[in-house]
C-alpha positions as CSV (number, residue, x, y, z in Angstrom):
1,M,-17.5,19.9,-24.6
2,E,-13.9,18.9,-23.9
3,L,-14.2,20.4,-20.4
4,I,-17.3,18.2,-19.7
5,Q,-15.5,15.1,-20.8
6,Q,-12.5,16.0,-18.7
7,E,-14.7,16.5,-15.7
8,A,-16.4,13.1,-16.2
9,E,-13.1,11.3,-16.6
10,S,-11.7,13.0,-13.5
11,G,-14.8,11.8,-11.6
12,R,-14.2,8.3,-12.8
13,G,-10.6,8.6,-11.8
14,L,-11.6,9.8,-8.3
15,L,-14.0,6.8,-7.9
16,F,-11.3,4.4,-9.0
17,M,-8.8,6.0,-6.6
18,Q,-11.3,5.7,-3.7
19,E,-11.8,2.0,-4.7
20,Q,-8.1,1.5,-4.6
21,I,-7.8,3.0,-1.2
22,E,-10.6,0.8,0.1
23,V,-8.9,-2.3,-1.3
24,L,-5.5,-1.2,0.0
25,K,-6.9,-0.8,3.5
26,K,-8.5,-4.4,3.4
27,C,-5.1,-5.8,2.2
28,I,-3.3,-4.0,5.1
29,A,-5.8,-5.6,7.5
30,K,-4.7,-9.0,6.3
31,L,-1.0,-8.4,7.1
32,S,0.6,-10.0,10.2
33,S,0.9,-7.8,13.3
34,R,4.7,-7.7,12.7
35,E,4.3,-6.5,9.1
36,K,1.8,-3.8,10.3
37,K,4.2,-2.7,12.9
38,I,7.0,-2.4,10.3
39,L,4.7,-0.2,8.1
40,R,3.7,1.9,11.1
41,L,7.3,2.5,12.0
42,R,8.2,3.4,8.5
43,Y,5.3,5.6,7.5
44,E,3.7,6.9,10.8
45,R,6.9,7.4,12.8
46,N,9.0,8.1,9.7
47,L,11.7,5.7,10.9
48,T,14.6,4.9,8.5
49,F,15.5,1.4,7.6
50,E,18.3,1.7,10.1
51,G,15.7,2.6,12.8
52,I,13.4,-0.2,11.8
53,A,16.4,-2.6,12.0
54,E,17.3,-1.4,15.5
55,Q,13.6,-1.9,16.7
56,F,13.6,-5.5,15.4
57,G,17.3,-6.4,16.0
58,F,18.2,-7.1,12.4
59,S,20.3,-5.6,9.7
60,M,19.4,-2.5,7.8
61,Q,19.4,-4.6,4.6
62,A,16.9,-7.0,6.2
63,A,14.7,-4.1,7.2
64,Y,14.8,-2.9,3.6
65,K,13.9,-6.3,2.3
66,A,11.1,-6.6,4.7
67,V,9.5,-3.4,3.7
68,S,10.0,-4.3,0.0
69,R,8.3,-7.7,0.5
70,I,5.4,-6.1,2.3
71,H,5.0,-3.5,-0.6
72,A,5.1,-6.3,-3.2
73,G,2.6,-8.4,-1.2
74,L,0.3,-5.4,-1.0
75,A,0.6,-4.6,-4.7
76,R,-0.3,-8.2,-5.5
77,C,-3.3,-8.2,-3.1
78,V,-4.6,-4.8,-4.5
79,N,-4.1,-5.8,-8.1
80,L,-5.7,-9.2,-7.7
81,T,-8.7,-7.8,-5.8
82,L,-9.3,-5.0,-8.4
83,R,-9.0,-7.7,-11.2
84,L,-11.6,-9.9,-9.5
85,R,-13.9,-6.8,-9.2
86,G,-13.5,-6.2,-12.9
87,L,-11.7,-2.9,-12.3
88,R,-8.4,-3.8,-14.0
């Protein structure tokens, strides 16, 4: 019986995770082209903050802050969207 309950809970967890991914993709789509480029450099090309700073011509600290702001904005967007859908 416990195993069945665990399977059901993991299925709900998987559906929720899929919903989160869908919402995150929509939130990323709302970013500016500059913000999207910063994320691509960081996560697709695995650039360091120093590398991002060189690409944009600003300090490493500014690159770190830019990524942090983007993360915070995405977190707000995802959380708000999930709340509005009644999933949080």
